[in-house]
N, C-alpha and C positions, 0 to 999 in steps of 0.2 A: 368457424370454433372460436366460440367469447370466452377470452381468457382476463386470469384478477391482477396482477399483477399487485404487490403485499412490499411499501415503499417506507423507510423512515421519512420523516415530512420536513427535512429541512432544505434552502433554496437549490444547494445541489443535487444531493439525494432525491430532489422530482423531477431538475433535469435528468436526471439520470433515468428514474423511470421515467419519463415522458420524453428519454432518445426509446430506448426500446420498443416503449406503443410503439410511436412510430411510425418505426421497422416495421411489425409485426403488423398495425394496421395494412401497411404498405403491401401485406405481403395476401390479403383479404381473410384478416381476421375480427372480431369484435372483442375489445380492448377496457377496465374498467380498472383505477385506480384506488387502493387505498395505502392511507397516510395512516401508520402505525409507527408511537411512538413506545422505544425501548429504554430503557437501566441506564445506556450510558445517555443520552438528550435529557433524559426527568436529575439526573446526581450531576449538574449543569457546575454546578461549586466545589466537586472532589477532583484531584487531579486521574488523571487515568488510571495509573498505579495502585491508587485507592480503590479503588472501583471496580475491579478484578477483586481485589483483598475482599471486600465490604459485601461481595457478590457471589464469591469464590466460584466465578465463570468465567470465558477463555473469552469466552461471544456477548460485551460488554454490546454492539450496538445489534442483533442478531438470534436474544431468544424470545421476544415476544412476537417477529417475525418469524422463524421458523415453529411455534405453537401456533400461528394462525397458517400456517402450513396443513401441519397436523391437521386441524382442525375442519380444510376444507374453506375455512374463508376468505384461503386466495390461493388460486392454482401456481404462481413461480416468490420468489425475491427477485430482485434486482440487488446484487448489493456494490461497495467499493471493495473489490477484490480483497485491501489490505485487510479490512475486518474479518472477514471471511479466515475463524478456525484454520488452520490446518487438516486436523478431522474432522467432515463433518460425522454429529448424527448419525444413526441407521437409517433414517428412515429418509432424511434427504440424501445430495444429487450435484456436482456443478453440473449443468445440464450444457453449460454455454458462456466459452467468456469471448465476446463479438472485440474488434482489433482493438488494440491498447492506445491510451494516449500516450500523450510525451509521461513518461516515469521515472523525472526527474527531480530533485528539490527546486524551492527557487526559492532565491534571498529579497526580499521587498521590502523599501524601506523608501519616507519619501522625503534625507537628506543624503545618505551616502547610494555608493552608485555599485558596491559589493561588499564581501564579506570580510576580505582582504583591505579596505578603506575604512572601515569601522576606527573610531579611536580605544585606545585601553577606557577601564572602566564602562562602555555601552553593553545595552542592558537589548540584549534581543527578546524576542517574545515566541515561544514552543511549546504546545502540553507530551510533544513524545518523543523518550526513554532516549532513545536513537539518535534523533536530531541531538537534542543534549549533548549527548556524550562524545558523536562526532563533533560538536560543535570546540566542547570541552578541550576533545584533543586539536584541533585546526588552531584555535583560538583562547589558549588559554587563560587569556587577559581581560575578557573580555566575561560577560554575564549572563546566565542564563535565568527567566525569570517565567511563571509557568500562567501558559493562554490558554484560556479553552474560551468556547463559542464557535458560533457558524462563520463564515467567510468572509460574510460585511459586518460583524461583528469586529473581527479578530484587524482584519481594516477599520473599520472608523479609531477602536483601539488605538493604532498606527499610526493615522494621523490626529490624533489626539494630545500625541507626544509623551504618552505611557510605555513608551520601551521604543528605540533606537529601530529597528529593523525585528520584520522579523520569518519564519523559513517557513513556508506552505512547498504544495505537493502543486508540480504545474501546471497537472489537469485539472483540476479544481479550477486555477485562477485558467484556465485557456479555455474549457467549458462554462463557465460564467463569462466567458467576452469579457475577463479584466485587465486584462496582456495589461493593460495599461502601470501594474504599478510595478510588474515584473523590473527591477532590479542584475540578476543575474540569475541564469539553469547553473546550476552545479552542476555539475558531473561527474555523477558512478564511480569514479576511481579516487577524486580524491574527500567527497559524499554517498555516500550509495543508498539509495531507495530502501525501502522496507520490501517486501518478499509483493509481487503484486498490486502496487501500484502502474497507480496509471491505467490499469484495467479494470472491466467491472465483469463482475459474479454471476450466471445467471445460477441461482439454484431452486432445485422444483423436488418433489417427493420421489425417491427413484421405481416408484412400483406404478407410475402417470406415465405410464409410454404413451398418447394422445398426448399431452401437453410436450416429452421427449421428446416428441418428435414434428412439434408443430414450429418448434425452436431451434429445430436443428441448424437450418439457412444460418443462426448467430455464429456461430466458430469458427470463432479465424484461426487455423491451424497455426501460426507460427507463433499468436500471441497465445495457442493451449504448449507450445512447447515451451517456451520462456517462463510459465506462471511455473506450472510444474516442477521444474526444476528448482522452482529458487520456494516454492511452497513444500519441496521433498527435502531443498535444505534445511530450510526453517526447524519445520517438522522434528529436523535427525539433531534438528539440536537444543530441541523441546522447546522453541522460544513461540509467541504468543505475541502478539501484534505486539504489545508494551514492552518484551525485551528488548534491549540497545540489541538488537541484530540485521544487520544493511547486504542484502542480496537480492543481487540485478541481473537479469541473463539478458542477451542481446545475440540479433549476428549481426556479423562485421561483415561486410562489403570488401571483397578483396583489391585492393593496390592495382593501377595498373598496370605493372609489372608484375608483377600475382598471377595477371589475368590472363598476362603472355603468354605464362609456362604451362599455363590451364590448371593451374591451382584453384579451389573453391573460394567460398563466403566460409566465417569463419562461427561458429558459436562461442559470444563469449559468457562468459558467467565473473563477477562482480560479489566477494565479502571482506564484511568486516564485524566484529563482539569488540563493543568500547564500552570503559568504563562513565556514567554517568562523571562521578563525583572527578572521578580523577584524569579521566579523555587518554587511562592509560588503552589503546586499541592493536587492534591482533588486525591485517590486511589480509586479502591473497589474491588470483586475478589467476584468470585459467580460458585460456580458452585451444579449441579441437576445430577440425575442418566440418563443415556443415555435413549433416548425415554418421556422420562416423561415431557420432554416441548420443544414445535417447537422451531426456531429459529426466527418468529417475536417476539414472546411473549419475549424470552428472551434476545432480543435486546432492546427492552422496556423497557423488566427488569433492565437491566444494564443501559439503562437513567436516569430515573431514580431512582440509587439505588447515581449517580453521582449525579445527584438535591439532591434529600434527602442530601449527606454528604459536599453540598457547594460550587458544580463547578456553582451554577451562574451565583457569578457575573463575574467569570473568564471569563466565555463563553460572558458576557455582554461585559467585554476591549475588546475581539478580534473582536466581529462586532464591534465596535466603534473604529478599525483600533491606538486603543491605545497598538498592539506588534507590528507595519509595522516594 
């Protein structure tokens, strides 16, 4: 079967598209990649939060690719799942979620070995409201600096000394084989990733049964469970990719002493809602024996736990644009 993949043109996006293309070719399909420039790519001098306000769209990295899907110019789109809105427009479906890479955020610096090692007044580059908010919560004595551009651009700016450190997704550096830059991988209990981070999302037209069937082998059940819980929680909180909300779900293997007693592995979910300007944060954690709770129920539970813990005012402030 001939399949056409729509992708952004960044180095990381093309790595992702070529990775999926190689898997599809290995399954006997003929594959082409079409590069599509998105709104988020064009407005490089504007913060992510401002792009959403200017365009009135949450899908700043997906809109033009979805238009190509509707027009039939491409058959599937390969996204970083964290960029994909939690509710897809009616013609589309999330057809596959391949095995997830490391979902954590990483601390990257030339001079400093960890986030805790940064001196007071240090400058940290990030374009994410979620990262800015958690940075403010953990290190209120350092300054977050707006930092856009692809991975290579951000690493170059760091090497030039424009900032003392940057915060990035581990998966991007791992996939581009740039792990020598990583100084610290930040644990979800301290620095919660965004919903879907580290996972790819393959989007198709809902009625395209042939394409959906052709890519079905790419779907990973464990990844699908985790990202469904995360995206359900984010959707319940009214969040998009630029609201300061972190949600992360994973399986935690039981300890040896637990295994001996016949216990099961755990489904764990972490959540945080934080304010970029003040660092005020609400965090939750929940775990249950694996298989006891379906992912949608788990995601709704995490969202409700955050609201019960006082996240409502922080979410309202984000919705009112107070964090832009």
